[in-house]
N, C-alpha and C positions, 0 to 999 in steps of 0.2 A: 219343539220348534213352534215360534210366535206365528199367528195368523195375521197377514196384512191386507188392507182393503186398497184397491188401486182403481182409478177412473181413467178411461180412455179419452183423451183430449180430441180425438178425431171423430169418434162415433159417440161419446158419452156412456158407454158400457161400463158398468161397475162390478168388479169380481174381487172374491178374495182368493189368497194364494199364502202357503205356508213357505216361509223362507228363514233361513239362518239370520240370525242377528248380525252376523258379520258380512252377509251377501247385500251389498249396497246397489246391485244392478237392478234396473226397472224391467218387469216382464213385458211381454208381448201381449196386446189385447186378445182376449180370448174370441172375440166376436169377428175383428176386422184384421186382427194380425198386424195391428200398427204398433210401431215403436214409440211413439208419443203417449206415454202414461204416467201418471203421477200417483205419489202416496198419498192416501186420505187419512186424516187422523181421526179416529172415532172416539167418542166420549167413553171413559171408563166405566164398567159395568160393576166395579168392585163395590160391595155393600157390606158394612159392618152391622151385624145385627147380635142381640143380646143385651144384658145388663152391663154396665160399665162403659158403653161406648155414647157419645153424645154427637149432636148434629156437626159440630163443629171440629171434629176430629176425635180424639180418643182421650179426653179429659174426663175425670170423674168429679167436676165441679157440682153437677146438679144433685147427685147422690150426697155429697157431703153439706150442702145446703140444706137438704131434707133432714138429715140426720139431726143437725143443730137446732132444729125447731122444736 
């Protein structure tokens, strides 16, 4: 199950919770038990490393240019 980050609009508390992708309900705040929470979108931490990957995606353009020199 994915982990989602939520923020309470009442007290500002930020917390994570595991939820099914099919579950669209918003959780109670863990601190003040308010129903006014919203889902926060976090930046992706997926990083491609190793040969063959470039900064703009997964093209092999840089390696081909170096081989032609």
